[in-house]
N, C-alpha and C positions, 0 to 999 in steps of 0.2 A: 713456312716449312724450313727445316734446317738447310736444305739444299739452296735456298735463296739468300742465306746469310752471307755477308762478307766476312770471311774468316781471317783472323789476325796472322801475321807472320812474325810478330815480335810480342814480347810480354807486355809492352806498353799499351797495346791495343785490346787487352783482355779486360773488359769492363763488366760491372754487374749486369747491365742490360743485355750485353752480348751473351754472357753465361746463362742468364735466365732463358733467353730465346733458344740457345743451343740445347739446353737440358730439358726443355719442355716436353719433347716427344717421349723420352725414356723415363722421365720423372714428372708426370703430370702434376700440376699445382705448385711447382717449385718457384720460389722467388729468391734470387740472390741479391743481397743488399749491399755487400761490401766485398772487395777483392784486394788482397795484399800479396804481392809477388815475394816469394821466399828464395827462389833460385831459378835461373834460366840457363839452359845449355843449348848451344847452337850446333848445327851441323858442322862437322869438321873437328869437333872436340872428341877426345877419346871416349869410346863407348856410345857415341851418338852417330848413327850411321846414315839414315835417310830422312830424318826429321828432327825438329827441335823438340825439347821437352821443358815445360815450365811448371814449377811447383808453386801453388798458391794456397793461401788460407782464405776461407770465405765465411761470411755470415749469411744466414737465411732469414727470410721474413717469417713472421709468427705463424702464418697459415701454411707454410711449406710442410711436406711430409716429414714425419719424425725420423730420427736415426740416420740422417744423411751425414756423410763424412765432411768434416770442416777443413781437411787438407786434401787437395786434389792435385793430380798430375794431368797436364794438358799437353797432348801431342799436337804439334802444328807443322805446317810445311816450311821448307827452307826459304820459299819465296823468291827463288832466283831463276827457275826454269820449270818447264812442264814435263820433263822426262819421267819424273816419279809419279805422275798422276795416276796411272793404273794401280800402283801399290797403295796409294792413299785411298782411292775409291774402294779398293778391295777390302782394306782393313775397316773402313767405315761401315761397309755392308756387313762384315762379320759381326761387329759389335751391335749393329742395329737389328739384324735379322737372325743371327745364329746364336750369339752368346746367351740371349735370354732363355733359350730352350735347353741349354746344356747344364749338366750337373758335374762339371769338371772344375778343377782348381785353376782358375784364370781370373784376371782382374775384373772387378765389377765395373761396368761402364755406366755412366750417368748422362752421357750426351755424345753425339757423333754427327758430323755433317761434312759434306763434300760439295764444292762448287765447281761444276764442270767447266764453266766459262773461264775461271782463273786458275784452276787446278789446285786451289788452296783447300785445306781441310782442317778439322780439329776433332780430337777425341778426348773426352773427359773421363778420367779413370780414378779409382781409389788410389791412395798412396799406400802401396804395399808395405813400406817401411813401418807404418803404424801397426802392422801385424807382425813386425819383427823379421820381415823378409830380407834375405840377402841375395845377391845376384852373382852367381858364379860365372867364370869364363874358362877358357881352355887352360889357363894357368892355375886354376883353383883345384885343390884336391876335393873330389866329390865321392862320397861313399857309395858302395854298391847298393845299399839300401835306398839311398836317395835316388839313384838311377832307376831302381825298380819302381819307386813311387812315381817318378815321371813317366815311365813306361806304362804304368797303370792308368795315368791320365790320358796318354795316347790311346790306350785300348778303349777307354770310355768314349773318346771322340770317334774313333774309327768304327766301333760297334754301333754307335747311334746312327751313323749314315751308311752302314755297310750295304753296298749294292742298292742304294736308295734311288728310286725313280725321280726324286726331287732334284737330283744333280744332273739329270739328263737335259737335253736342249729344250724340252717343253716343260721342265719342272720349275718350281718357284726359286730354286737355288742355282739356276743355270748361269747366273751372272758370275759364279765362281770360276767357270771355265775349267780347263784341264791343263796338263803340261804340254799339250799340242795345239790348243785352241783357246782364244780369248785374248784380252788386252795384255794380261800379265805374261802369258806365254809368248806373245808376239814381241814384247819388250825383251824378255830374257833370252829367247832363242834367236832373235834377229837384231833387235836394237842394241843389245849388249855386245854383239860380236866384235865391233871395232874397239870398244873399251877393253875387252879381254885381250885382244891381240896387242893393243897398246901396252897393257900391263906386262904381257909376256916380253914384248920388245924392249921395254924401258926399265923394268925392275929386275935386277940381276938374279936374285934368289928365285923369283918366279920362272924366269927363263930357264935356269939350270934345273929346277925341279921338273919342268916339262920335258927338258932334254933327257933327264934321268929315266923318265918313263918311256923314252924312245917313241914319242908321239908329237904331233904339232897341234897348234891351236885349231886350225880347220878340221883336223882329224878328231880332236876332242869334241868339237861341235857336232860333227856328223854322228859320232858315237852316242852323244847325248840324245840326239834326235832319234836314233835307232832304239835306245833304251826306252824313251817315252812311247814311241809307237808300239813297241813290244808290250809294254806294261798296260797299254790301253785295252789289250785283249784279256787281261787278268782281272780278278775281282777289284772293284773300285769302291772308294769311300772318300770322305772329306779328309784331307791331310792339312796339317798346319803349314807345311811347305818349306819352312826355313828353320828346322828344329835342331840347330846346333846348341851346345850347352849354354852359350851366351844369351839365348832366347828362352831361358828358364829362370825360375827363382826357387829358393829354398826357404821354408818356414822353420821356426825354432825347433820343432820336433823332427827335423830332417826330411819331412815330406816336401814334395816339389810341385810346382805349377808351370803353366805354359804362357809364354809371352809372345808378342809380335806376330800379327796375323796378316801381314801384307802380302804374302805369297800363298795364302790359303787357296786350295783348288781341289778338283776331283783328281784323285791319283791312287797310287798303290800303297798299301799300308807300310811296306818296308822302306819307303822313301823317308818317313819320319824316324823310324826305328834305327836305320843304318846311320843316319846323320848324327843322331843323338849319341849313340854308343861310341862311334868313332871319335867324335870331338870331345867327349867327356872323360875318357880314360887314357892313361898313358899307353904307349905301344905295348909294353909288357902286360899291363892289366887288361887291355882290350883283347890281346891274344889269348889270355888265360880265361876270360869270362864271357866273351861275346856269344858263344853258343848257348851257354846257360841263360843269358839275358834274353836272347831271342825266344828260347823255350818258355821262359817266364812270361814274356809278352803274349805269346800265343795262348798260354793257359788263361791269362787275364781276358783276352779277346773272347775266348769261349765262355768264360764266366760272365761276361757282359752281354751274352745272348747271341753271339754268332754261332749258329748251329753246325756249320761245316767249315771251320777255318782251314786255310791252306796248311799243308803239312810243313813240318820243320824243314825238310829237305828242300822243298820248293821255296819256302820263305828265305832260307839261308842263302840259296843261290841268288835270289833277287836282292838280298842284303848286299852281296858282293857287287852285283851289277849297279846298284844305286850309288856306289862310290864314284861312278863316272860323273854324276850330277854334282856331288860334293866337291870334286876336284875342279870341274869346269865352271859351273855356275856359282857354287857355294862360296869360293874364296878367290878364284882368279878375277872375279868381278870387283873385288873389294879393295879400294886403295888403302895404303898403309895408314893414311891420315884418319880413317874412320875409327879404327880400334887401337892404333899404335903398332909399333914394329913387332914386339914379341908375340902378341896375340895373333897377328896376321901370319907370322912365320910358323908358329906352333900349330895352327889349324892346318896350314898347307902340309906341314911335316906329317901330322897324324893321318891326314887323308891320303896323301900319296904313298905313305908306308902301307896303309891298309889296302890301297889300290894294288900294290905289288903283292901283298900277302894273299889276296883273294884272286889274283890273276884276272883282274877285272877286264883288261883288254881282250883276253880270250873269251870270257863270258859274254862280252858284247859281240865279238865276232861270230859267236854261235847263233845269234839271233839277227844278225845284219843281212 
């Protein structure tokens, strides 16, 4: 089984035998005969946040299934500590148990495994650049049509699992947890608290952005917990969980797809929608278009089969409340080294500005 494999923490240890074993569950009958490393990016390089990424060219045995990609991207752990283990395990579970049943634009997975004893993991994905994909970030101009396309993918995901009993404690997807329970929630809401406070205390722009909001790190944490506890009483679905614009990709026709499933969990639909819209648009464009984009998303949610979607008024209020998570967990947790200075600052700026625009502190006070 994949969970018994010793997963590599560097490109040098990715062998044909290892890939054959890792891919066997999702691609029965595959044999990898040759592996050539094309590029390896380690944690701490810009745009590489919680895991390493290795691009390889491979050759397959003659009896392997046809039409397998010969260029693969392999996500691997950083190999230095176990703190990220819940994220790794969560994403492996997504690609093994959820991705195969979805008809969304997301990378094709050819193998995934997690070793609980070492906290190492690996996920084998198609190389999206072979389909002409580009990878936007908060500095990239993204058209409204592309944002609508990504929102359409979110609506497909959310509709598929809308109020699904499979996400409940006795369901087959219970491993995903929620924003208030499970390994990922425990790490984000408790384990990350000292890291966030350290970022506030030691990074000048983060400290003063928090001061501008007239709030403290502990108050942000308590408000985020209040947000999650409140939204547990609202309609639930499977959310991508970390849907900033940097976790998407764009295809040559402008359509978009969803990346990075480490924070996937049971949650409220506006969690994904709010984070995407706020990080993808300039302050001016977000102010001018956010209501129309939320209405568009809700229309798509209904078109995908949700028979009684929440009203615009309820959803837009929750859109504003969700900004609490974006400010506290979304980017205060993220060291500058992960994405570089300008990306880090710009995400904070857009999120805290939206936080003020929506009077998020007051919206949270209403449900605390």
